[in-house]
C-alpha positions in Angstrom: 9.1 -1.8 -6.7 7.0 -4.5 -5.8 4.6 -5.0 -8.7 6.9 -7.0 -11.3 5.7 -7.2 -14.9 6.0 -10.6 -17.1 5.2 -9.5 -20.0 8.5 -10.8 -21.4 7.5 -14.3 -20.4 4.2 -14.3 -22.0 5.4 -12.8 -25.1 8.3 -16.1 -25.5 5.7 -17.9 -24.8 3.4 -17.0 -27.4 6.4 -16.5 -30.0 5.4 -12.5 -30.3 7.2 -9.6 -30.6 6.7 -6.5 -28.4 5.6 -4.3 -32.1 3.3 -7.0 -33.1 1.6 -6.7 -29.7 1.7 -3.1 -29.1 -0.6 -2.9 -32.4 -2.6 -5.8 -31.3 -3.3 -4.1 -28.2 -3.3 -0.3 -29.8 -1.3 1.0 -27.8 2.6 2.4 -29.1 5.3 0.7 -28.9 7.1 3.2 -26.6 4.2 2.8 -24.0 4.3 -1.0 -23.8 8.3 -0.8 -23.3 7.7 1.6 -20.2 5.1 -1.3 -18.8 6.9 -4.0 -19.7 10.3 -2.6 -18.0 8.5 -1.9 -14.9 8.3 1.9 -15.4 4.9 2.3 -15.6 3.3 4.1 -12.0 -0.1 2.8 -13.2 -1.9 0.6 -16.1 -5.5 1.2 -17.5 -8.2 -2.1 -16.9 -8.7 -1.6 -20.9 -5.1 -1.7 -21.3 -4.5 -5.1 -19.1 -7.6 -6.7 -20.5 -6.4 -6.4 -24.0 -3.1 -7.3 -23.1 -4.8 -10.4 -21.6 -6.9 -11.2 -24.8 -4.0 -11.0 -27.1 -2.0 -13.2 -25.1 -5.0 -15.5 -24.3 -3.7 -15.0 -20.3 -4.9 -13.9 -17.0 -3.5 -10.7 -15.2 -1.9 -12.6 -12.8 0.4 -14.1 -15.8 1.3 -10.5 -16.8 2.0 -8.7 -12.8 2.8 -10.6 -10.0 3.7 -8.9 -6.4 7.4 -9.5 -5.0 8.5 -8.7 -1.6 10.9 -5.7 -1.0 13.9 -6.2 0.0 14.5 -5.1 3.6 17.6 -3.5 3.0 16.8 -1.7 -0.3 13.4 -0.6 1.3 
């Protein structure tokens, strides 16, 4: 996937658990895990905004683009 998700980085910086983040954002821990592990096909802007609000960060702190390896594409 060309979009990398860095929620783990922000969780570590904020010393917050996945369960606490999910509770404060209002999504299930399972859905947060899907997003966190890069398996999500989409993310709602409302969810992204809530993540940013709780983690006190910008969307670019959570999502970044990575070029796909030419051999693996």
